[in-house]
One Martini backbone bead per residue (centre of mass of N, CA, C, O) as a GRO file, in nm:
protein
  112
    1UNK     BB    1   1.454  -4.937  -0.779
    2UNK     BB    2   1.602  -4.715  -1.013
    3UNK     BB    3   1.816  -4.445  -1.019
    4UNK     BB    4   1.884  -4.220  -1.295
    5UNK     BB    5   1.770  -3.931  -1.184
    6UNK     BB    6   1.886  -3.611  -1.047
    7UNK     BB    7   1.712  -3.306  -0.992
    8UNK     BB    8   1.718  -2.971  -0.987
    9UNK     BB    9   1.585  -2.688  -0.955
   10UNK     BB   10   1.531  -2.578  -1.307
   11UNK     BB   11   1.559  -2.820  -1.452
   12UNK     BB   12   1.499  -3.029  -1.677
   13UNK     BB   13   1.198  -3.179  -1.540
   14UNK     BB   14   1.098  -2.943  -1.302
   15UNK     BB   15   0.901  -2.708  -1.370
   16UNK     BB   16   0.621  -2.812  -1.279
   17UNK     BB   17   0.708  -2.875  -0.984
   18UNK     BB   18   0.808  -2.590  -0.916
   19UNK     BB   19   0.529  -2.456  -0.944
   20UNK     BB   20   0.391  -2.633  -0.723
   21UNK     BB   21   0.631  -2.616  -0.473
   22UNK     BB   22   0.867  -2.437  -0.503
   23UNK     BB   23   1.095  -2.383  -0.244
   24UNK     BB   24   1.043  -2.682  -0.130
   25UNK     BB   25   1.214  -2.789  -0.353
   26UNK     BB   26   1.494  -3.005  -0.390
   27UNK     BB   27   1.409  -3.270  -0.572
   28UNK     BB   28   1.420  -3.491  -0.861
   29UNK     BB   29   1.318  -3.832  -0.928
   30UNK     BB   30   1.402  -4.106  -1.142
   31UNK     BB   31   1.234  -4.411  -1.142
   32UNK     BB   32   1.288  -4.767  -1.215
   33UNK     BB   33   1.060  -5.037  -1.279
   34UNK     BB   34   1.132  -5.343  -1.414
   35UNK     BB   35   0.894  -5.528  -1.326
   36UNK     BB   36   0.663  -5.302  -1.441
   37UNK     BB   37   0.749  -5.087  -1.653
   38UNK     BB   38   0.816  -4.808  -1.478
   39UNK     BB   39   0.798  -4.463  -1.412
   40UNK     BB   40   0.907  -4.275  -1.125
   41UNK     BB   41   0.816  -3.976  -0.968
   42UNK     BB   42   1.009  -3.792  -0.734
   43UNK     BB   43   1.008  -3.591  -0.431
   44UNK     BB   44   1.181  -3.337  -0.246
   45UNK     BB   45   1.074  -3.185   0.063
   46UNK     BB   46   0.996  -2.916   0.254
   47UNK     BB   47   0.814  -2.929   0.580
   48UNK     BB   48   1.038  -2.802   0.787
   49UNK     BB   49   1.138  -2.511   0.988
   50UNK     BB   50   1.387  -2.487   1.245
   51UNK     BB   51   1.563  -2.385   1.484
   52UNK     BB   52   1.932  -2.425   1.519
   53UNK     BB   53   2.186  -2.534   1.741
   54UNK     BB   54   2.499  -2.590   1.780
   55UNK     BB   55   2.676  -2.821   1.934
   56UNK     BB   56   2.922  -2.867   2.121
   57UNK     BB   57   3.202  -3.017   2.136
   58UNK     BB   58   3.304  -3.331   2.289
   59UNK     BB   59   3.603  -3.301   2.433
   60UNK     BB   60   3.834  -3.453   2.580
   61UNK     BB   61   4.057  -3.343   2.818
   62UNK     BB   62   4.297  -3.558   2.726
   63UNK     BB   63   4.312  -3.463   2.451
   64UNK     BB   64   4.528  -3.405   2.196
   65UNK     BB   65   4.647  -3.088   2.088
   66UNK     BB   66   4.726  -2.835   1.850
   67UNK     BB   67   4.940  -2.551   1.917
   68UNK     BB   68   4.989  -2.222   1.826
   69UNK     BB   69   5.312  -2.057   1.872
   70UNK     BB   70   5.490  -1.799   1.853
   71UNK     BB   71   5.816  -1.721   1.891
   72UNK     BB   72   5.763  -1.428   2.041
   73UNK     BB   73   5.575  -1.592   2.264
   74UNK     BB   74   5.720  -1.650   2.550
   75UNK     BB   75   5.509  -1.652   2.775
   76UNK     BB   76   5.318  -1.859   2.647
   77UNK     BB   77   5.524  -2.081   2.617
   78UNK     BB   78   5.571  -2.116   2.923
   79UNK     BB   79   5.278  -2.187   3.000
   80UNK     BB   80   5.260  -2.440   2.819
   81UNK     BB   81   5.499  -2.592   2.945
   82UNK     BB   82   5.390  -2.594   3.245
   83UNK     BB   83   5.144  -2.807   3.151
   84UNK     BB   84   5.309  -3.029   2.951
   85UNK     BB   85   5.400  -2.955   2.685
   86UNK     BB   86   5.486  -3.064   2.353
   87UNK     BB   87   5.701  -3.060   2.094
   88UNK     BB   88   5.618  -3.049   1.742
   89UNK     BB   89   5.826  -3.059   1.487
   90UNK     BB   90   5.654  -3.130   1.232
   91UNK     BB   91   5.413  -2.907   1.303
   92UNK     BB   92   5.491  -2.664   1.486
   93UNK     BB   93   5.371  -2.754   1.775
   94UNK     BB   94   5.180  -2.786   2.062
   95UNK     BB   95   5.124  -3.054   2.282
   96UNK     BB   96   4.799  -3.061   2.437
   97UNK     BB   97   4.560  -3.072   2.647
   98UNK     BB   98   4.248  -2.962   2.616
   99UNK     BB   99   4.205  -2.868   2.911
  100UNK     BB  100   4.457  -2.685   2.916
  101UNK     BB  101   4.381  -2.501   2.678
  102UNK     BB  102   4.124  -2.401   2.808
  103UNK     BB  103   4.253  -2.281   3.068
  104UNK     BB  104   4.443  -2.081   2.890
  105UNK     BB  105   4.274  -1.965   2.638
  106UNK     BB  106   4.375  -2.139   2.341
  107UNK     BB  107   4.154  -2.256   2.134
  108UNK     BB  108   4.209  -2.056   1.885
  109UNK     BB  109   4.504  -2.221   1.830
  110UNK     BB  110   4.385  -2.464   1.724
  111UNK     BB  111   4.488  -2.733   1.511
  112UNK     BB  112   4.457  -2.998   1.272
   0.00000   0.00000   0.00000
């Protein structure tokens, strides 16, 4: 079957289904079965909602991350250099192992 249209709730072609399923309706799809010459209407519904907490990223301690340190933060710059960070001239950041950045408490300064 080929999907020709996917409609969001409230668009033309979804009103009747929106009345039937309410806020549980995610989308309506019109599929065409060329072998049988029929159009099939399908719906995507929410069937369960449960609380979910995002798991923290598992970044290896040895992975190099880029850390921003302002020019006037001389003390922090010295601490970063002391753990073996290297200056990245192109990005204007310090390249340091994730584990070291975590130990220094500067993960909030990590940039992409």
